[in-house]
DSSP file (Angstrom, degrees, kcal/mol; ACC not computed):
  #  RESIDUE AA STRUCTURE BP1 BP2  ACC     N-H-->O    O-->H-N    N-H-->O    O-->H-N    TCO  KAPPA ALPHA  PHI   PSI    X-CA   Y-CA   Z-CA
    1    1 A M              0   0    0      0, 0.0    26,-1.4     0, 0.0     2,-0.5   0.000 360.0 360.0 360.0 129.8    4.0    8.9    2.9
    2    2 A L        -     0   0    0     24,-0.2     2,-0.4    25,-0.2    24,-0.1  -0.823 360.0-171.0 -96.4 133.4    1.9    7.6    5.8
    3    3 A Q        -     0   0    0     -2,-0.5    25,-0.2    22,-0.1     0, 0.0  -0.984   7.6-175.9-121.0 135.3   -1.2    5.7    5.0
    4    4 A G        +     0   0    0     -2,-0.4     2,-0.5    23,-0.0    22,-0.1  -0.015  52.5  94.5-120.0  30.8   -3.6    4.9    7.9
    5    5 A C        -     0   0    0     20,-0.3     2,-0.5     2,-0.0    20,-0.2  -0.974  51.9-160.9-132.8 125.0   -6.2    2.8    6.1
    6    6 A V        -     0   0    0     -2,-0.5     2,-0.3    18,-0.1    18,-0.2  -0.865  21.2-169.6 -95.8 133.9   -6.4   -1.0    5.8
    7    7 A T  E     -A   23   0A   0     16,-2.3    16,-2.9    -2,-0.5     2,-0.4  -0.909  13.3-157.6-128.1 149.2   -8.6   -2.1    3.0
    8    8 A S  E     -A   22   0A   0     -2,-0.3     2,-0.4    14,-0.2    14,-0.2  -0.983   6.0-168.4-127.9 143.2  -10.1   -5.4    1.9
    9    9 A K  E     -A   21   0A   0     12,-2.1    12,-2.7    -2,-0.4     2,-0.3  -0.996  23.6-124.7-131.7 128.7  -11.4   -6.3   -1.6
   10   10 A E  E     +A   20   0A   0     -2,-0.4     2,-0.3    10,-0.2    10,-0.3  -0.589  38.2 174.9 -71.2 132.8  -13.4   -9.4   -2.5
   11   11 A V  E     -A   19   0A   0      8,-2.1     8,-3.1    -2,-0.3     2,-0.5  -0.907  31.2-119.5-133.2 160.1  -11.7  -11.4   -5.2
   12   12 A F  E     -A   18   0A   0     -2,-0.3     6,-0.2     6,-0.2     5,-0.1  -0.924  30.5-138.1-105.2 129.7  -12.3  -14.7   -7.0
   13   13 A L    >   -     0   0    0      4,-2.8     3,-2.5    -2,-0.5     6,-0.0  -0.240  30.3 -95.4 -81.7 166.9   -9.6  -17.3   -6.6
   14   14 A A  T 3  S+     0   0    0      1,-0.3    -1,-0.1     2,-0.1    -2,-0.0   0.831 124.6  54.4 -54.8 -34.3   -8.3  -19.6   -9.4
   15   15 A D  T 3  S-     0   0    0      2,-0.1    -1,-0.3     1,-0.1     3,-0.1   0.393 121.6-105.3 -84.5   8.0  -10.6  -22.4   -8.2
   16   16 A G  S <  S+     0   0    0     -3,-2.5    -2,-0.1     1,-0.3     2,-0.1   0.309  80.4 124.8  94.0 -12.7  -13.7  -20.1   -8.5
   17   17 A T        -     0   0    0      1,-0.1    -4,-2.8    -5,-0.1    -1,-0.3  -0.320  65.5 -97.4 -81.8 166.6  -14.2  -19.6   -4.8
   18   18 A K  E     +A   12   0A   0     -6,-0.2    75,-0.3    -3,-0.1     2,-0.2  -0.616  47.9 159.1 -83.2 136.8  -14.3  -16.2   -3.0
   19   19 A G  E     -A   11   0A   0     -8,-3.1    -8,-2.1    -2,-0.3     2,-0.4  -0.753  30.0-117.3-139.6-168.2  -11.3  -14.8   -1.3
   20   20 A Y  E     -AB  10  91A   0     71,-2.4    71,-2.5   -10,-0.3     2,-0.6  -0.999   2.2-148.9-139.8 138.5  -10.1  -11.4   -0.1
   21   21 A N  E     -AB   9  90A   0    -12,-2.7   -12,-2.1    -2,-0.4     2,-0.6  -0.949  21.1-163.1-102.8 117.0   -7.1   -9.2   -0.9
   22   22 A I  E     -AB   8  89A   0     67,-3.1    67,-2.5    -2,-0.6     2,-0.5  -0.902   3.5-163.8-104.2 124.0   -6.2   -7.3    2.3
   23   23 A N  E     +AB   7  88A   0    -16,-2.9   -16,-2.3    -2,-0.6    65,-0.2  -0.929  23.4 160.3-111.3 125.0   -4.0   -4.2    1.7
   24   24 A C        +     0   0    0     63,-2.0    10,-0.1    -2,-0.5    64,-0.1  -0.246  25.4 154.5-137.4  49.0   -2.1   -2.5    4.6
   25   25 A G        +     0   0    0     62,-0.3   -20,-0.3   -20,-0.2    61,-0.2  -0.245  21.0  79.4 -74.0 164.5    0.5   -0.6    2.7
   26   26 A G  S >  S-     0   0    0     59,-1.8     3,-1.2     1,-0.1   -24,-0.2  -0.198  82.7 -91.6 115.0 153.1    2.3    2.5    3.9
   27   27 A S  T 3  S+     0   0    0    -26,-1.4   -25,-0.2     1,-0.3    -1,-0.1   0.689 121.4  58.0 -71.3 -19.1    5.1    3.2    6.2
   28   28 A G  T 3  S+     0   0    0    -27,-0.2    -1,-0.3   -25,-0.2     2,-0.2   0.385 102.6  67.7 -90.5   2.0    2.8    3.6    9.2
   29   29 A M    <   -     0   0    0     -3,-1.2     2,-0.3    -5,-0.1    -3,-0.1  -0.653  56.7-173.0-114.2 170.4    1.4    0.0    8.8
   30   30 A N    >>  -     0   0    0     -2,-0.2     3,-1.2    -5,-0.1     4,-0.9  -0.924  46.8 -85.7-152.6 177.8    2.7   -3.5    9.2
   31   31 A Y  H 3> S+     0   0    0     -2,-0.3     4,-2.4     1,-0.3     5,-0.2   0.777 119.4  69.1 -65.3 -23.6    1.5   -7.1    8.5
   32   32 A S  H 3> S+     0   0    0      1,-0.2     4,-2.0     2,-0.2    -1,-0.3   0.871  96.9  52.9 -59.7 -33.9   -0.2   -7.1   11.9
   33   33 A N  H <> S+     0   0    0     -3,-1.2     4,-1.8     2,-0.2    -1,-0.2   0.863 107.9  50.1 -69.2 -35.4   -2.7   -4.6   10.6
   34   34 A C  H  X S+     0   0    0     -4,-0.9     4,-2.4     2,-0.2    -2,-0.2   0.898 111.6  48.7 -66.2 -43.0   -3.4   -6.8    7.6
   35   35 A L  H  X S+     0   0    0     -4,-2.4     4,-1.8     1,-0.2    -2,-0.2   0.874 108.9  52.7 -65.2 -35.8   -4.0   -9.9   10.0
   36   36 A E  H  X S+     0   0    0     -4,-2.0     4,-1.9    -5,-0.2    -1,-0.2   0.943 109.9  48.0 -68.6 -45.2   -6.2   -7.9   12.2
   37   37 A K  H  X S+     0   0    0     -4,-1.8     4,-2.3     1,-0.2    -2,-0.2   0.868 108.5  55.5 -60.5 -38.3   -8.4   -6.9    9.1
   38   38 A A  H  X S+     0   0    0     -4,-2.4     4,-2.1     1,-0.2     5,-0.3   0.881 106.7  50.6 -64.4 -35.9   -8.4  -10.6    8.0
   39   39 A G  H  X S+     0   0    0     -4,-1.8     4,-2.2     1,-0.2    -1,-0.2   0.897 110.3  49.3 -65.8 -38.4   -9.9  -11.5   11.4
   40   40 A E  H  < S+     0   0    0     -4,-1.9    -2,-0.2     2,-0.2    -1,-0.2   0.876 111.8  48.7 -65.6 -38.1  -12.5   -8.9   11.1
   41   41 A V  H  < S+     0   0    0     -4,-2.3    -2,-0.2     1,-0.2    -1,-0.2   0.915 123.5  29.9 -65.7 -44.6  -13.5  -10.0    7.5
   42   42 A C  H >< S-     0   0    0     -4,-2.1     3,-1.3     1,-0.2    -2,-0.2   0.662  90.8-169.8 -96.2 -21.2  -13.8  -13.7    8.4
   43   43 A G  G ><  -     0   0    0     -4,-2.2     3,-1.7    -5,-0.3    -1,-0.2  -0.246  62.2 -15.3  65.5-149.1  -14.8  -13.4   12.0
   44   44 A T  G 3  S+     0   0    0      1,-0.3    -1,-0.2    -4,-0.1     3,-0.1   0.640 125.0  75.0 -68.8 -11.4  -14.9  -16.6   14.2
   45   45 A R  G <  S-     0   0    0     -3,-1.3    -1,-0.3     1,-0.1    -2,-0.2   0.775  92.1-149.9 -65.9 -27.5  -14.7  -18.8   11.2
   46   46 A G    <   -     0   0    0     -3,-1.7    48,-2.2    -7,-0.2     2,-0.3  -0.166   7.5-112.7  74.5 179.8  -11.0  -18.0   10.7
   47   47 A Y  E     -C   93   0A   0     46,-0.3     2,-0.4    47,-0.1    46,-0.2  -0.947   5.4-121.4-148.0 162.2   -9.1  -17.9    7.5
   48   48 A H  E     -C   92   0A   0     44,-3.2    44,-2.1    -2,-0.3     2,-0.7  -0.945  27.7-131.7-106.2 137.1   -6.4  -19.5    5.5
   49   49 A L  E     +C   91   0A   0     -2,-0.4    42,-0.2    42,-0.2     3,-0.1  -0.791  29.7 174.8 -84.2 108.7   -3.4  -17.3    4.4
   50   50 A L  E     -     0   0A   0     40,-2.6     2,-0.3    -2,-0.7    41,-0.2   0.853  61.3  -8.3 -88.2 -39.9   -3.0  -18.0    0.7
   51   51 A N  E     -C   90   0A   0     39,-1.5    39,-2.9     2,-0.0     2,-0.4  -0.989  51.5-156.9-159.4 150.2   -0.3  -15.5   -0.2
   52   52 A Q  E     +C   89   0A   0     -2,-0.3     2,-0.4    37,-0.2    37,-0.2  -0.992  19.2 176.3-134.7 123.4    1.6  -12.6    1.3
   53   53 A Q  E     +C   88   0A   0     35,-3.0    35,-2.9    -2,-0.4     2,-0.3  -0.960   7.9 149.9-128.9 146.8    3.3   -9.9   -0.9
   54   54 A G  E     +C   87   0A   0     -2,-0.4     2,-0.3    33,-0.2    33,-0.2  -0.940   8.2 168.1-170.8 149.6    5.1   -6.8   -0.1
   55   55 A E  E     -C   86   0A   0     31,-1.6    31,-2.9    -2,-0.3     2,-0.5  -0.986  33.6-119.7-159.3 163.1    7.8   -4.5   -1.4
   56   56 A V  E     -C   85   0A   0     -2,-0.3    29,-0.2    29,-0.2    -2,-0.0  -0.958  27.7-163.5-108.6 122.4    9.5   -1.1   -0.9
   57   57 A V  E     -C   84   0A   0     27,-3.4    27,-2.8    -2,-0.5     2,-0.1  -0.911  10.7-145.1-113.2 112.4    9.2    0.9   -4.1
   58   58 A P  E     -C   83   0A   0      0, 0.0     2,-0.3     0, 0.0    25,-0.3  -0.431  20.3-175.0 -74.9 146.4   11.6    3.9   -4.2
   59   59 A F  E     -C   82   0A   0     23,-2.1    23,-1.6    -2,-0.1     2,-0.4  -0.990  15.7-159.6-140.3 153.3   10.5    7.0   -5.9
   60   60 A S  E     -C   81   0A   0     -2,-0.3     2,-0.5    21,-0.2    21,-0.2  -0.994   7.5-164.9-129.9 137.9   12.0   10.4   -6.8
   61   61 A Q  E     -C   80   0A   0     19,-2.6    19,-2.6    -2,-0.4     2,-0.5  -0.985   6.0-154.9-125.9 127.6   10.0   13.5   -7.6
   62   62 A A  E     -C   79   0A   0     -2,-0.5     2,-0.5    17,-0.2    17,-0.2  -0.856   7.9-163.3-101.1 131.6   11.5   16.5   -9.2
   63   63 A I  E     -C   78   0A   0     15,-2.4    15,-2.2    -2,-0.5     2,-0.4  -0.957  15.8-134.8-121.0 128.0    9.8   19.8   -8.6
   64   64 A R  E     -C   77   0A   0     -2,-0.5     2,-0.5    13,-0.2    13,-0.2  -0.671  20.0-164.6 -84.1 132.7   10.5   22.7  -10.9
   65   65 A E  E     -C   76   0A   0     11,-2.9    11,-2.5    -2,-0.4     2,-0.2  -0.976   8.6-144.5-122.7 120.0   11.2   25.8   -9.0
   66   66 A L  E     -C   75   0A   0     -2,-0.5     9,-0.2     9,-0.2     7,-0.1  -0.515  33.6 -95.9 -77.8 149.6   11.1   29.3  -10.8
   67   67 A G        -     0   0    0      7,-1.2    -1,-0.1     5,-0.2     5,-0.1  -0.344  29.3-121.1 -66.0 151.2   13.5   32.0   -9.7
   68   68 A A  S    S+     0   0    0     -3,-0.1     2,-0.6     3,-0.1    -1,-0.1   0.845  98.0  75.0 -59.8 -39.3   12.1   34.6   -7.2
   69   69 A N  S >  S-     0   0    0      1,-0.2     3,-1.9     2,-0.0     5,-0.2  -0.682  76.5-148.2 -86.2 122.3   12.9   37.3   -9.6
   70   70 A A  T 3  S+     0   0    0     -2,-0.6    -1,-0.2     1,-0.3    -3,-0.1   0.792  98.8  51.0 -62.7 -27.0   10.4   37.4  -12.5
   71   71 A Q  T 3  S+     0   0    0      2,-0.0     2,-0.3    -3,-0.0    -1,-0.3   0.560  88.2 101.5 -87.7  -4.8   13.1   38.7  -14.9
   72   72 A S    <   -     0   0    0     -3,-1.9    -5,-0.2     1,-0.1     0, 0.0  -0.609  59.1-157.2 -80.0 134.3   15.5   36.1  -13.9
   73   73 A S        +     0   0    0     -2,-0.3     2,-0.3    -7,-0.1    -1,-0.1   0.341  54.2 121.1 -91.2   6.4   15.9   33.2  -16.4
   74   74 A S        -     0   0    0     -5,-0.2    -7,-1.2    -8,-0.0     2,-0.4  -0.543  39.0-175.4 -80.5 139.9   17.2   30.8  -13.8
   75   75 A V  E     - C   0  66A   0     -2,-0.3     2,-0.3    -9,-0.2    -9,-0.2  -0.996   4.6-173.3-130.4 130.9   15.2   27.6  -13.3
   76   76 A G  E     - C   0  65A   0    -11,-2.5   -11,-2.9    -2,-0.4     2,-0.4  -0.821  13.9-138.3-124.1 164.3   16.2   25.1  -10.5
   77   77 A Y  E     - C   0  64A   0     -2,-0.3     2,-0.5   -13,-0.2   -13,-0.2  -0.982   5.0-155.7-127.1 138.5   15.0   21.7   -9.6
   78   78 A S  E     - C   0  63A   0    -15,-2.2   -15,-2.4    -2,-0.4     2,-0.5  -0.940  14.8-148.2-108.7 129.8   14.4   20.3   -6.1
   79   79 A I  E     - C   0  62A   0     -2,-0.5     2,-0.5   -17,-0.2   -17,-0.2  -0.881  12.1-172.1-106.4 125.8   14.6   16.5   -5.7
   80   80 A T  E     - C   0  61A   0    -19,-2.6   -19,-2.6    -2,-0.5     2,-0.3  -0.965  10.3-177.8-109.4 125.3   12.5   14.6   -3.2
   81   81 A S  E     + C   0  60A   0     -2,-0.5     2,-0.3   -21,-0.2   -21,-0.2  -0.808  19.7 115.2-123.0 163.7   13.1   11.0   -2.7
   82   82 A G  E     - C   0  59A   0    -23,-1.6   -23,-2.1    -2,-0.3     2,-0.3  -0.938  48.5 -93.0 172.7-153.9   11.6    8.3   -0.5
   83   83 A A  E     - C   0  58A   0     -2,-0.3     2,-0.5   -25,-0.3   -56,-0.2  -0.996  11.5-135.6-152.0 154.8    9.7    5.1   -0.9
   84   84 A T  E     - C   0  57A   0    -27,-2.8   -27,-3.4    -2,-0.3     2,-0.5  -0.952  23.4-148.4-108.8 133.4    6.2    3.6   -1.1
   85   85 A V  E     - C   0  56A   0     -2,-0.5   -59,-1.8   -84,-0.2     2,-0.4  -0.895  12.9-167.7-106.2 123.3    5.7    0.5    1.0
   86   86 A T  E     + C   0  55A   0    -31,-2.9   -31,-1.6    -2,-0.5     2,-0.3  -0.887   9.2 173.8-113.5 146.6    3.1   -2.1   -0.4
   87   87 A R  E     + C   0  54A   0     -2,-0.4   -63,-2.0   -33,-0.2     2,-0.3  -0.952   3.1 172.8-151.0 129.8    1.8   -5.0    1.6
   88   88 A N  E     -BC  23  53A   0    -35,-2.9   -35,-3.0    -2,-0.3     2,-0.4  -0.998  13.7-165.4-143.8 135.1   -1.0   -7.5    0.6
   89   89 A L  E     -BC  22  52A   0    -67,-2.5   -67,-3.1    -2,-0.3     2,-0.5  -0.950   9.1-154.2-112.8 140.0   -2.4  -10.6    2.0
   90   90 A F  E     +BC  21  51A   0    -39,-2.9   -40,-2.6    -2,-0.4   -39,-1.5  -0.971  27.3 173.2-111.8 126.8   -4.7  -13.0    0.0
   91   91 A I  E     -BC  20  49A   0    -71,-2.5   -71,-2.4    -2,-0.5     2,-0.4  -0.908  27.0-151.5-133.0 159.6   -6.9  -15.0    2.3
   92   92 A K  E     - C   0  48A   0    -44,-2.1   -44,-3.2    -2,-0.3   -73,-0.1  -0.999  26.2-124.7-128.4 127.2   -9.8  -17.4    2.2
   93   93 A C  E       C   0  47A   0     -2,-0.4   -46,-0.3   -75,-0.3   -47,-0.1  -0.392 360.0 360.0 -68.1 149.6  -12.3  -17.6    5.0
   94   94 A K              0   0    0    -48,-2.2   -47,-0.1   -52,-0.1    -1,-0.1   0.400 360.0 360.0 -78.3 360.0  -12.7  -21.2    6.4
């Protein structure tokens, strides 16, 4: 699955200050996209990188397929497999 959108969400950090969760998940993205968004969010002030998380989550999806003949009792399954890629940066503007 390709995702083409980098998002940022305001969060409150453990010390009560404001930070941001930057998400750049998807196979069409990389951490450079997250870093670019962090620069946009904080501007010329810059930012501190607090945490970086990412993983590849495999998935399988079974799709039930009915037989072409309405009188046929055969039922088959088609398996589709792949992975979802997640990437998150947690930043705090300087």
